[in-house]
N, C-alpha and C positions, 0 to 999 in steps of 0.2 A: 201274500197277494192281496191287494185292495179290491174288494168285490165290485166297487163302482168303476174304478179306473183300470181294471184288469191288471196287467203286469207292470203298468207304468203309473203307480200311485205316488203318494207324497215322498216316500223314501227315494225312489228312483228319480223323480222330478227334481228333488233338491240337489242332486249331484250330477245330473245329466249333462249340463253345460261344462265340459271339461276343456279348458283352453290348451291342455297338453295333448288332447286327442287330435289326431291328424285331420279329422273331418271338421274341426272348428278353426283350423288355421285360416287366416284371411285369404290366402291364395286359393284354397280349396273352396271356400264359401263364395268368393267372387267369381271363380270359374263357373260354378253351378248356376249362380244367379244370372250371370251374363248369358250363358247358353239358353236359359229359360226365357229371359227377357227378349232375346232375339226371336224365339218362337212365338211369344205373345204378341209381338208387333203392335204394342199399344192396347191390345185387348185384355180381357180378364183372364186370370189364372186361378185354377183350383188345385189346392194342395191336399192330398190325402195323407192323413197322419201329420198334421201341421206341427204338433209337439210344442216345443219352446220357441219356435220361430226362427230356427237357425237359417233357413233358406227364405222363408216368407218375409222376414224383415228387410234383408238387403234387396230382395226383389221388389218389395213395395217402395223402398227408397229410390229405385230406378223408375218409378212412376207407373208400375204395373199394379192394377187393382187386384188384390189377392183375397180369396175366400178359402177357408180351411174347414176340413172335417176331421174330427178326432174324438176318440172315445174317452180320453183321459182329461178330466177337468183339472187335475193337478198339473199336468204338463202345460195346458193352455194358460192356467193361472200364472205360471212362470213367465210366459210370453207377455201377458198383460202388464207385468211389472217393468218391462223394458221400454225404452223410448221408441215410439212408433208402434207399440204393440197393443194399443188400446182398441176398444171395440169400434170406434169411429174410423180407425185406420184400416183394420183388418177384421173382417167378419169371420166368425167361427160357428159351425153347427156341430153340436155334440152328438155323436153317433158312430155306428159302424160304417167305415168308408166303403165297404163292399156293397152296401144297400141303401145308405142314406141319400135322400134327394135334397137338393137345394134349388133355389129359384134361378132362372136365367141360364144362359149358355156361356161357354168359355172357349177362348182360343187355344189354351193349353191347360192340360191337367198333368200332374206329376206325382210320382212316388219315389222318394230318394232313400239312399243308404239302406237297402235291403228290406224296406218296409213291406213290400209285397209278400215277403216270407212270414210276416206276422199273421197273415191269413193261413191257417194251418190245415186247410183242406183244398183239394183241387177245385171243388165246386165253388168255394168262397172266392178263390182267385179268378175263376171264370166269371162269377157274378160281378166282381170288381171291374173287369174289362167291360162288361155290358153296362154297368152303371156309369162308367166314364163315357162310353160311346153315347149314351143318352144325354149327357151334359155337354158334349162338344158341339160347337158350331161346325157347319160344313167346312172342310178344309182345316179344322183344328187338329191338334196333335196330343198324343198321350206319351209321356216320357217316364221310363223306369230306369233307375240305377240299382243294380243288384249284383251280388257276387256270382261267379261261376262255381257250382258245387265243387268242393275240394276233395273229391273222392280219390284222386290220385295220391293224396297224402296218407291214405289208409292201406297199410299192408294187409295181406290176406289174414282174415280172422280178427282184425282190429277194428273197433268202432268208435274210438275216442281220439280226438286231436287237441292237444293242449295249445293254448295261444297266449297264456301269461303264467309265469312261474316266478315267485319271489318268496322271501322268508315269511311273509304274512298273508300273501294272496295267491290263489291258484284259480285259473279259469280254463275251461275246456269245452269243446263241442262234442256232443254224443250223437252219432248217426244211426238211423235205422234205414238201411238202403231199401228194404222191401216196401216201405211206405213213404219214402222220401221225407221222413220226419227227422228233425235235428233239434237239439236243445242246447242252448248256451248255459253253462253252469258256472257259478261264481262262489268261491269259498274264501272267507276271510277269518283269520285267527289273530287276535290282538289282545294283549293283557289278559290272557287266559280265557277269553270269551270267543266263541265261534259263531259265525253267521254263514248261512247258505241261502242262495236264491237261484232260480233258473227261469229261463224264458223259452217257450217252445216255438218252433218255426216249421215251415215246410219249404224245403229247397226246390228250386224250379230251374229247368234248363232253358236256354235261349229258344230252341226250336219249339218247346212246349208253350212258351209265352207267345210265339208267333201264331201257333194254332189257336190259343185263347183269343188273340186279337182277331183272327179270321172269323171265329165264331161270333164275335161282337160286331163284325162288319168293318173292321179296321185293317189297314195294310201296312207292312213294314216300310218305312221310308229311309231310315239310316240306323246304323249300329256302330258304336265306337267303344274303345276301351275305357275312355274317360271323358270328362267335360271339355278337355282341350282338343277333342276329336283325334286322339291317337288311334291308329288302325287297330281294329279288333282282330286277334289272331287266336290260334289254338293254344297259345301260351298265356293269354290274358286271364287275369284273376277276377275280373269284373267286366260289366258292360253297361253302357248307357244306350238304351234303345228308344227309338222314336217311331211310333205308329201314327198313321194319319187317317182321319175320317174323310172319305171321298166327298168332294165338293158337289157332285151331281146326285 
């Protein structure tokens, strides 16, 4: 792990943009950017965990002014190398998005692709909601895209769920149900050399997020399975939720 950039240092940043990954497919990126642009309504957007600009860049291309917060200088540096990713186009504040303050207010703030789970304590997740609420203009919205915890995949006594198996790479999630802790673990063995890394998370339920929002003075406006506004059901594996700051 890189001490300065946390779990998203140079090694991860160098390979993070994987065109084969579903989240980088143009249809997925455009759906998310279009959804968020509609909520921004011409106002400013705040991205928590802006990373390499997967969403910020197409959102900025739609004319939405974007500012980001991220702890990883390595990830932000990758965004800066891309067209439209320069500091004049997209501002970035380096820091913990649960507590870092930036100037001005925003029409929409967002956390995508499970990034809320990078905050590994309930307190930090609550702090994040409160921090966002302080940055939103009245009537502004906070959007989170996150998985529904996959505990139904765990038979009694099992705590590990594999999600990639190949001759050279293995990846699995390890759950601690008592603490809602989960870690994604990656093992690679090639040419007789082995590599292992892991990233810790804290999984969180939709109802728990709603309570965090309530504590921050926000209220649930809508919840969907995905960016195309598919209905959220008990079978959904993820959700896109939108909370609103009261206008009065």
